[in-house]
C-alpha positions as CSV (number, residue, x, y, z in Angstrom):
1,M,5.3,19.2,19.0
2,E,6.5,15.6,19.0
3,T,4.4,13.0,17.3
4,R,4.8,9.2,17.6
5,R,3.4,6.5,15.3
6,T,3.3,2.8,16.0
7,A,2.7,-0.2,13.6
8,E,2.1,-3.8,15.1
9,V,3.2,-6.9,13.2
10,T,2.8,-10.6,14.1
11,W,5.3,-12.9,12.1
12,R,4.8,-16.7,12.3
13,G,7.7,-19.2,11.1
14,S,11.0,-18.8,9.7
15,L,12.2,-16.0,7.2
16,T,11.6,-17.9,4.1
17,E,8.7,-20.1,5.0
18,G,6.8,-17.7,7.4
19,E,4.6,-15.0,7.1
20,G,3.6,-11.8,8.7
21,M,0.7,-9.6,9.3
22,I,0.6,-6.0,9.8
23,E,-2.2,-5.9,12.4
24,R,-2.8,-2.2,13.0
25,V,-1.1,1.3,13.0
26,T,-1.9,4.1,15.1
27,S,-4.2,5.9,12.9
28,G,-6.1,2.7,12.2
29,V,-6.2,3.3,8.5
30,L,-3.9,0.2,7.8
31,S,-4.5,-3.2,9.1
32,S,-4.5,-6.9,8.0
33,L,-1.8,-6.4,5.5
34,A,0.0,-9.6,4.9
35,V,3.9,-9.7,4.2
36,D,6.2,-12.5,3.4
37,W,9.7,-13.2,2.3
38,R,8.9,-14.5,-1.2
39,N,7.0,-11.2,-2.2
40,R,9.8,-9.1,-0.8
41,A,12.7,-11.1,-2.4
42,E,11.1,-12.4,-5.5
43,G,8.9,-9.5,-6.4
44,G,5.4,-11.0,-6.0
45,D,2.2,-8.8,-5.9
46,E,0.1,-10.7,-3.6
47,K,1.3,-9.0,-0.4
48,T,2.8,-5.8,0.7
49,T,6.5,-5.5,1.7
50,P,8.3,-3.0,4.0
51,E,9.9,-1.5,0.9
52,E,6.5,-0.8,-0.6
53,L,5.6,1.0,2.7
54,I,8.8,2.9,2.8
55,A,8.1,3.9,-0.8
56,A,4.6,5.1,0.2
57,A,6.0,7.0,3.0
58,H,8.8,8.6,1.0
59,A,6.5,9.9,-1.8
60,A,4.1,11.3,0.7
61,C,6.9,13.1,2.6
62,F,8.5,14.3,-0.5
63,S,5.2,15.6,-1.8
64,M,4.6,17.7,1.6
65,A,8.2,18.9,1.3
66,L,7.7,20.2,-2.3
67,S,4.5,21.6,-1.7
68,A,5.8,23.6,1.3
69,A,9.0,24.7,-0.6
70,L,7.0,25.8,-3.4
71,A,4.4,27.8,-1.1
72,K,7.2,29.2,0.6
73,A,8.5,30.8,-2.6
74,G,5.0,32.2,-3.4
75,T,4.2,29.5,-6.0
76,S,1.8,26.9,-4.3
77,P,1.2,23.9,-6.6
78,E,-2.1,23.2,-8.2
79,R,-1.2,19.5,-8.3
80,L,1.9,17.2,-7.6
81,E,1.8,13.6,-8.6
82,A,4.8,11.8,-7.0
83,S,5.7,8.3,-6.7
84,A,8.9,6.6,-5.0
85,T,10.3,3.1,-6.3
86,V,12.5,1.4,-3.5
87,T,14.9,-1.2,-4.8
88,F,15.5,-3.9,-2.3
89,V,18.1,-6.6,-3.1
90,P,18.5,-9.6,-0.8
91,G,21.7,-9.8,1.2
92,E,22.3,-6.1,0.5
93,G,19.2,-4.5,1.8
94,I,17.5,-1.3,0.4
95,T,19.8,0.0,-2.1
96,K,17.9,3.0,-3.6
97,S,14.8,5.2,-3.5
98,E,13.9,6.9,-6.8
99,L,11.4,9.7,-6.6
100,R,9.5,10.9,-9.6
101,V,7.1,14.1,-9.6
102,R,5.1,15.8,-12.2
103,G,3.5,18.9,-11.2
104,T,1.3,21.6,-12.1
105,V,2.6,24.8,-10.7
106,P,1.5,28.3,-12.2
107,G,4.3,30.8,-12.5
108,V,7.2,28.3,-12.2
109,D,9.6,27.2,-14.9
110,E,11.1,23.7,-15.5
111,D,14.3,24.7,-13.9
112,A,13.0,26.2,-10.8
113,F,10.7,23.1,-10.5
114,R,13.6,20.7,-10.8
115,K,15.7,22.9,-8.2
116,A,12.6,22.9,-5.6
117,A,12.2,19.1,-6.2
118,E,15.9,18.4,-5.5
119,G,15.7,20.6,-2.3
120,A,12.5,18.8,-1.3
121,R,14.3,15.3,-1.8
122,D,17.0,16.6,0.7
123,A,14.7,18.4,3.3
124,C,12.2,15.5,3.4
125,P,12.7,13.6,6.8
126,V,12.1,10.2,5.0
127,S,14.9,11.1,2.7
128,Q,16.9,12.3,5.7
129,A,16.4,9.0,7.4
130,L,17.7,7.1,4.2
131,A,20.5,9.4,3.3
132,G,24.0,8.0,3.7
133,N,22.4,4.4,3.3
134,V,20.6,4.4,0.3
135,E,21.0,6.2,-3.2
136,L,18.3,8.9,-3.6
137,S,17.3,10.4,-6.9
138,V,14.6,12.7,-8.2
139,D,13.2,13.0,-11.6
140,A,11.0,16.2,-11.7
141,A,9.2,17.7,-14.6
142,L,6.1,20.2,-15.0
143,A,3.1,18.3,-16.3
């Protein structure tokens, strides 16, 4: 089954002096999120950035892929704590996404967990969308 998601953004002004607003998304769970160049290029924390949203999407997607892989192997996780750090370089673009996961998975050793995490990094649809354009890494360990 195909699903489609939409995000609506309004931008006013030039790139460096203007600002935008994420007005709404299909689910309705995000709205009125401000974006601007300064926060994106200089690292401010007052507004979100496209990279922050990609990081959220990547961490969530990776968590789902890892959970599915572990369950398929017969070892469902009790808990996965994942993060993604996306690097943006002005003039170059997004250069990397670094995944980090700590997991509580009964019956799985460190090596098996790392291998499952590496497989999930590659199987996650967000990773697949970034692959070939962005350096992807994963740091995985049991909690």
